[in-house]
C-alpha positions as CSV (number, residue, x, y, z in Angstrom):
1,X,-121.0,54.9,-13.3
2,X,-119.7,57.4,-15.7
3,X,-121.0,61.0,-14.0
4,X,-121.9,63.3,-17.2
5,X,-122.6,63.2,-20.5
6,X,-121.9,65.3,-23.7
7,X,-126.0,65.8,-23.9
8,X,-125.2,67.5,-20.3
9,X,-122.0,69.8,-20.9
10,X,-124.0,72.6,-22.5
11,X,-126.1,73.3,-19.5
12,X,-125.1,76.1,-17.1
13,X,-123.7,74.8,-13.5
14,X,-126.4,76.0,-10.8
15,X,-125.2,76.4,-7.1
16,X,-128.9,74.9,-6.5
17,X,-128.4,71.6,-8.1
18,X,-131.3,69.3,-6.7
19,X,-132.8,69.0,-9.9
20,X,-129.7,68.5,-12.0
21,X,-129.5,64.9,-12.2
22,X,-132.1,61.4,-11.4
23,X,-130.1,60.7,-7.8
24,X,-130.5,64.1,-6.3
25,X,-133.9,64.8,-5.7
26,X,-134.9,61.0,-4.7
27,X,-131.8,59.9,-2.8
28,X,-132.6,63.1,-0.4
29,X,-136.2,62.2,-0.3
30,X,-135.3,58.9,1.0
31,X,-133.2,60.0,3.6
32,X,-135.9,62.6,4.9
33,X,-138.6,60.0,4.6
34,X,-136.3,57.3,6.5
35,X,-135.9,59.8,9.2
36,X,-139.3,61.1,9.7
37,X,-140.9,58.6,8.6
38,X,-140.2,56.2,11.1
39,X,-140.0,59.2,13.8
40,X,-143.8,59.6,12.8
41,X,-144.2,55.9,13.8
42,X,-142.3,55.6,16.8
43,X,-144.4,58.6,18.1
44,X,-147.9,56.6,17.2
45,X,-145.8,53.1,18.6
46,X,-144.9,54.5,21.9
47,X,-147.3,57.0,22.6
48,X,-150.5,56.1,20.6
49,X,-150.6,59.4,18.3
50,X,-152.3,59.0,15.5
51,X,-155.1,60.1,13.8
52,X,-158.1,57.9,14.2
53,X,-159.2,58.5,10.4
54,X,-157.4,57.0,7.2
55,X,-154.9,54.2,7.4
56,X,-154.2,52.5,10.6
57,X,-150.1,53.5,12.2
58,X,-149.2,50.0,11.3
59,X,-150.9,49.9,7.7
60,X,-149.3,53.2,7.0
61,X,-145.5,52.0,8.3
62,X,-146.0,49.1,6.5
63,X,-147.0,50.7,3.3
64,X,-144.8,53.7,2.9
65,X,-141.4,52.1,3.7
66,X,-142.4,49.8,0.8
67,X,-144.2,52.3,-1.8
68,X,-142.2,55.4,-0.2
69,X,-138.9,55.1,1.4
70,X,-137.9,52.4,-1.2
71,X,-139.4,53.0,-4.2
72,X,-137.5,56.9,-4.0
73,X,-134.1,55.0,-3.7
74,X,-135.4,52.6,-6.7
75,X,-136.2,56.0,-8.7
76,X,-132.5,57.8,-7.7
77,X,-130.9,54.3,-9.0
78,X,-132.4,53.7,-12.2
79,X,-132.2,57.5,-13.2
80,X,-129.1,57.7,-12.8
81,X,-128.2,53.8,-13.8
82,X,-130.4,54.4,-17.1
83,X,-128.5,57.0,-18.6
84,X,-125.3,55.1,-18.3
85,X,-126.6,52.2,-19.4
86,X,-127.9,53.8,-22.7
87,X,-124.7,56.5,-23.0
88,X,-127.3,59.4,-23.1
89,X,-128.0,62.0,-21.5
90,X,-129.4,62.2,-17.9
91,X,-132.8,63.0,-16.4
92,X,-133.0,66.9,-15.3
93,X,-135.1,69.9,-15.4
94,X,-138.5,69.7,-16.0
95,X,-139.1,66.0,-16.1
96,X,-137.3,65.6,-13.0
97,X,-139.1,68.1,-11.0
98,X,-142.6,66.6,-12.2
99,X,-141.7,62.7,-11.5
100,X,-140.8,64.3,-8.0
101,X,-143.9,66.2,-7.0
102,X,-145.7,63.0,-8.5
103,X,-143.7,60.9,-5.2
104,X,-144.3,63.7,-3.0
105,X,-148.1,63.9,-4.3
106,X,-148.6,59.9,-3.3
107,X,-147.0,61.0,0.1
108,X,-149.8,63.3,0.5
109,X,-152.7,61.3,-0.2
110,X,-151.5,58.9,2.0
111,X,-150.7,61.0,4.9
112,X,-152.3,60.1,8.2
113,X,-152.4,64.1,8.8
114,X,-154.8,64.9,5.2
115,X,-157.6,61.9,5.2
116,X,-158.3,61.4,1.6
117,X,-160.9,59.1,0.0
118,X,-159.5,55.7,-0.8
119,X,-160.0,56.0,-4.0
120,X,-158.8,59.4,-4.8
121,X,-155.5,58.5,-2.5
122,X,-154.9,55.2,-4.3
123,X,-155.2,57.4,-7.8
124,X,-152.6,59.9,-6.7
125,X,-150.3,57.1,-4.9
126,X,-150.4,54.7,-7.8
127,X,-149.4,57.2,-10.5
128,X,-145.4,57.1,-9.6
129,X,-144.2,54.1,-10.6
130,X,-145.8,53.7,-14.2
131,X,-144.7,57.1,-14.9
132,X,-141.0,56.4,-13.9
133,X,-141.5,53.1,-15.9
134,X,-142.3,55.2,-18.8
135,X,-139.9,57.7,-18.3
136,X,-136.7,55.1,-18.4
137,X,-138.7,52.6,-20.5
138,X,-138.3,55.5,-23.4
139,X,-134.5,56.0,-22.6
140,X,-134.3,52.0,-22.8
141,X,-135.4,51.8,-26.0
142,X,-134.1,55.0,-27.7
143,X,-130.7,53.8,-26.5
144,X,-131.6,50.0,-27.6
145,X,-130.5,48.7,-24.5
146,X,-133.1,45.8,-24.8
147,X,-130.8,43.9,-22.2
148,X,-132.2,46.1,-19.3
149,X,-136.1,46.5,-20.4
150,X,-137.0,43.6,-17.7
151,X,-136.4,46.4,-15.2
152,X,-139.7,47.6,-16.2
153,X,-141.9,44.6,-15.7
154,X,-140.3,44.9,-12.2
155,X,-141.7,48.0,-11.6
156,X,-145.2,47.8,-13.0
157,X,-145.5,45.0,-11.3
158,X,-144.4,46.5,-8.1
159,X,-147.4,49.1,-9.3
160,X,-149.8,46.2,-9.2
161,X,-148.2,44.9,-5.6
162,X,-149.1,49.3,-4.5
163,X,-152.5,48.4,-6.3
164,X,-153.5,45.4,-4.3
165,X,-153.1,47.6,-1.1
166,X,-155.3,50.2,-2.1
167,X,-158.0,47.7,-3.8
168,X,-158.3,46.4,0.1
169,X,-158.7,49.8,1.8
170,X,-161.6,50.8,-1.1
171,X,-163.4,48.1,-0.4
172,X,-163.0,46.6,-3.4
173,X,-160.9,43.3,-2.8
174,X,-160.8,41.3,0.9
175,X,-157.5,40.2,2.1
176,X,-155.1,41.8,-0.6
177,X,-153.2,44.0,1.4
178,X,-150.6,41.7,2.8
179,X,-150.4,39.9,-0.7
180,X,-149.8,43.3,-2.2
181,X,-146.5,43.9,0.6
182,X,-144.9,40.7,0.3
183,X,-145.0,41.0,-3.3
184,X,-143.5,44.0,-3.1
185,X,-140.7,42.8,-0.6
186,X,-140.3,40.1,-2.6
187,X,-139.7,42.8,-5.8
188,X,-137.0,44.1,-3.8
189,X,-135.3,41.5,-2.4
190,X,-135.4,40.4,-6.1
191,X,-133.1,43.9,-6.9
192,X,-130.8,43.5,-4.4
193,X,-129.6,39.9,-5.4
194,X,-129.6,41.1,-9.4
195,X,-127.8,45.0,-8.6
196,X,-125.9,43.7,-5.7
197,X,-124.8,40.7,-7.8
198,X,-124.1,43.2,-10.5
199,X,-122.2,45.8,-8.0
200,X,-120.4,44.2,-5.3
201,X,-118.2,42.1,-6.6
202,X,-117.3,44.6,-8.9
203,X,-116.8,47.5,-6.6
204,X,-114.6,45.1,-4.4
205,X,-112.4,44.2,-7.5
206,X,-111.8,47.4,-8.1
207,X,-111.4,49.1,-4.7
208,X,-108.9,46.7,-3.3
209,X,-106.8,47.1,-7.2
210,X,-106.7,50.3,-6.0
211,X,-105.9,49.7,-2.3
212,X,-102.7,47.3,-3.6
213,X,-104.7,44.5,-2.4
214,X,-106.0,43.0,-5.9
215,X,-107.8,39.7,-5.4
216,X,-109.8,37.4,-7.8
217,X,-113.6,36.5,-7.2
218,X,-115.1,33.6,-8.6
219,X,-118.9,33.7,-9.8
220,X,-119.8,30.4,-11.0
221,X,-122.5,30.9,-13.6
222,X,-124.9,28.3,-12.5
223,X,-124.7,29.7,-8.7
224,X,-125.3,32.6,-10.3
225,X,-128.8,31.3,-11.6
226,X,-129.4,29.2,-9.0
227,X,-129.4,32.4,-6.6
228,X,-131.8,34.0,-8.7
229,X,-133.9,31.0,-9.8
230,X,-134.2,30.7,-5.8
231,X,-135.1,34.2,-5.1
232,X,-137.9,33.9,-8.0
233,X,-139.1,30.8,-6.1
234,X,-139.3,32.8,-2.7
235,X,-141.6,34.9,-4.6
236,X,-143.8,32.2,-6.3
237,X,-144.5,30.5,-2.8
238,X,-145.0,33.6,-1.1
239,X,-148.3,34.1,-3.8
240,X,-149.3,31.0,-4.2
241,X,-148.8,29.3,-0.7
242,X,-147.8,31.8,1.8
243,X,-146.4,30.9,5.4
244,X,-146.2,26.8,4.4
245,X,-143.4,24.1,4.4
246,X,-143.1,24.8,0.4
247,X,-142.3,28.1,0.8
248,X,-140.2,27.8,4.1
249,X,-137.8,24.8,1.9
250,X,-137.2,28.3,-1.0
251,X,-136.5,30.5,1.7
252,X,-133.9,28.0,2.8
253,X,-132.4,27.6,-0.4
254,X,-131.8,30.6,-1.6
255,X,-130.2,30.8,1.7
256,X,-128.0,29.2,1.2
257,X,-127.5,29.8,-2.9
258,X,-126.8,33.4,-1.5
259,X,-125.0,32.6,0.9
260,X,-122.4,31.0,-0.8
261,X,-122.2,33.7,-3.2
262,X,-121.6,36.5,-0.8
263,X,-119.0,34.0,0.4
264,X,-116.8,34.1,-2.7
265,X,-117.2,37.9,-2.7
266,X,-113.8,38.1,-0.4
267,X,-115.8,40.7,2.4
268,X,-113.1,39.7,4.7
269,X,-111.2,41.6,2.8
270,X,-113.1,45.0,2.9
271,X,-112.9,46.2,6.4
272,X,-110.4,49.0,5.3
273,X,-113.0,50.5,3.1
274,X,-116.7,51.3,4.7
275,X,-117.8,52.6,1.5
276,X,-116.7,49.1,0.6
277,X,-117.9,46.8,3.5
278,X,-121.0,48.2,4.1
279,X,-122.0,46.6,1.0
280,X,-120.9,43.3,1.9
281,X,-123.0,43.7,5.0
282,X,-126.3,44.8,3.5
283,X,-126.3,41.9,1.5
284,X,-125.4,39.4,4.5
285,X,-128.6,40.2,6.0
286,X,-130.0,38.3,2.7
287,X,-129.3,35.1,3.3
288,X,-129.1,36.0,7.5
289,X,-133.1,37.0,6.7
290,X,-134.1,33.8,4.8
291,X,-132.6,31.8,7.1
292,X,-134.6,33.3,9.9
293,X,-137.7,32.9,7.7
294,X,-137.0,29.3,7.1
295,X,-136.5,28.0,10.8
296,X,-139.7,30.2,11.6
297,X,-141.8,28.3,8.9
298,X,-140.5,25.0,9.1
299,X,-140.4,24.5,13.0
300,X,-141.4,27.8,14.4
301,X,-138.3,28.7,16.0
302,X,-138.4,32.2,18.1
303,X,-135.4,33.3,16.7
304,X,-136.9,33.7,13.3
305,X,-139.9,35.6,14.2
306,X,-138.6,38.9,12.6
307,X,-136.9,37.3,9.3
308,X,-139.2,39.8,7.5
309,X,-137.7,42.8,9.1
310,X,-134.0,41.2,8.9
311,X,-134.9,40.9,4.8
312,X,-136.1,44.7,5.3
313,X,-134.4,46.7,8.1
314,X,-131.3,45.0,7.8
315,X,-130.6,44.1,3.9
316,X,-132.5,46.3,2.1
317,X,-132.0,49.8,4.2
318,X,-128.3,48.8,4.4
319,X,-128.2,48.4,0.9
320,X,-130.1,51.8,0.3
321,X,-127.9,54.2,2.5
322,X,-124.4,52.3,1.3
323,X,-125.3,52.5,-2.4
324,X,-126.8,56.4,-2.0
325,X,-123.9,57.1,-0.3
326,X,-121.1,55.9,-2.6
327,X,-123.2,56.8,-5.6
328,X,-123.8,60.3,-4.6
329,X,-119.6,60.9,-4.1
330,X,-118.9,59.4,-7.4
331,X,-121.8,61.3,-9.5
332,X,-120.8,64.3,-8.0
333,X,-117.2,64.2,-8.5
334,X,-115.6,63.7,-4.8
335,X,-113.4,61.1,-4.0
336,X,-114.8,58.0,-3.0
337,X,-113.8,58.0,0.9
338,X,-116.5,57.7,4.0
339,X,-116.8,60.5,6.0
340,X,-116.3,59.8,9.7
341,X,-120.4,60.2,9.9
342,X,-120.9,58.0,7.1
343,X,-118.9,55.2,8.8
344,X,-121.0,55.6,11.8
345,X,-124.2,55.8,10.0
346,X,-122.9,52.2,9.0
347,X,-122.7,51.2,12.3
348,X,-125.7,52.6,13.9
349,X,-127.6,51.2,11.1
350,X,-126.6,47.5,11.5
351,X,-126.8,47.7,15.3
352,X,-129.9,48.5,15.3
353,X,-131.2,46.1,13.1
354,X,-129.7,43.6,14.9
355,X,-131.8,45.1,17.6
356,X,-134.9,44.7,15.6
357,X,-134.4,41.3,14.6
358,X,-132.9,39.5,17.9
359,X,-134.1,41.9,20.5
360,X,-137.6,40.4,20.8
361,X,-137.0,37.2,19.9
362,X,-134.1,36.6,23.1
363,X,-135.3,39.4,25.8
364,X,-139.6,38.9,24.9
365,X,-140.0,41.4,27.9
366,X,-137.9,43.9,26.3
367,X,-139.6,44.2,23.0
368,X,-141.4,47.5,23.4
369,X,-137.5,48.9,24.2
370,X,-136.0,46.6,21.5
371,X,-138.2,48.2,18.9
372,X,-138.1,51.6,20.3
373,X,-133.8,51.8,20.1
374,X,-134.0,50.1,16.7
375,X,-135.9,52.9,15.4
376,X,-133.3,55.6,17.3
377,X,-130.6,54.3,16.0
378,X,-132.1,53.9,12.4
379,X,-133.3,57.8,12.7
380,X,-129.4,58.8,14.1
381,X,-128.4,56.9,10.8
382,X,-129.9,58.3,8.4
383,X,-129.8,61.9,9.9
384,X,-126.2,61.8,9.8
385,X,-126.7,60.5,5.7
386,X,-129.0,63.8,5.2
387,X,-126.1,65.5,7.3
388,X,-123.1,64.9,5.4
389,X,-124.9,64.2,2.2
390,X,-127.7,66.8,2.1
391,X,-125.4,70.1,1.1
392,X,-123.9,67.5,-1.2
393,X,-127.0,66.1,-3.3
394,X,-128.7,70.2,-3.5
395,X,-124.8,71.4,-4.3
396,X,-123.3,71.6,-7.5
397,X,-120.5,69.2,-8.5
398,X,-117.2,69.5,-6.9
399,X,-115.1,68.9,-10.0
400,X,-117.6,72.3,-11.2
401,X,-119.0,70.1,-14.1
402,X,-122.8,69.7,-14.6
403,X,-125.1,67.1,-13.6
């Protein structure tokens, strides 16, 4: 991604630059929510500190990690990537402020501290993703970038997944909330496979070339298609026959294809660069999570019981942290070098995911301490992200250019 465009060159440079480019407010919000949203969940989990009105703690946690944390990261990525795909000016100013306020309105409506009428909460919370789709869709059409228009369908289906949650909460439907949450999980999985398939090998090639250790990375077209179709199969099976043998078989196939794909990306050569190896670690959780899902669905093996957290805590969150930290450096005119605190955050998040996924299965008597320890490691990782990147996201570019 390039960092500035001719349409932005005339804008004055401001010391407070939070709304100067699309990634800035949403990466900051994703980091803040990752810290304080999980803190709220841990307090409820460990001490029962949760208001009696509104969503229950577990329902709130599941909803907000998907439709607040993940969507903030998706918005930051797309509001930065789309201008690069189209060659048009980036998103900034009043439009970006309005979109940020819309995301915040959804968090206010879903907050356990301010119980809303379910229909009013739904109206506020559901508005964000269609608005995001409209903004980037207009940009794609004006830039004649039809190749990336399918991303709009992903956003609309993501909004539909959220609608399924709200319909059950409002009493309009029965037993649709879980389906909506799983649809959102699988859409995020699809995005990780699609976007990861573009950026991980590309960044690996460019970084290793810069370090004087060039490699060749094979990306067989048949394998790329198999990875995509198998993940679509996971989505379809979870909609049509959730928890079934068929869903387990499709998960096993998707794990196999994505594991082979990752193996071709030369991850073993990336240990010298934290910004690079963390992408490989994040993607590794995808075949791991899908394998655990297959073991759970096909054989009831306890080692696979937390497959969902392998995908979400391990895969999605690691990839989000990796992309946010790398993109923020690149788009603010800074060298692509991880600060020591950033590298530590990657290690802590990986350790937290490992404990959350395998701790309760291997040491069932220590389930509660495992979950608490994983949460604390998560919070520390994102606190380090905010410590390093908070000033960068709110301040001007290091090279003095606008954006």
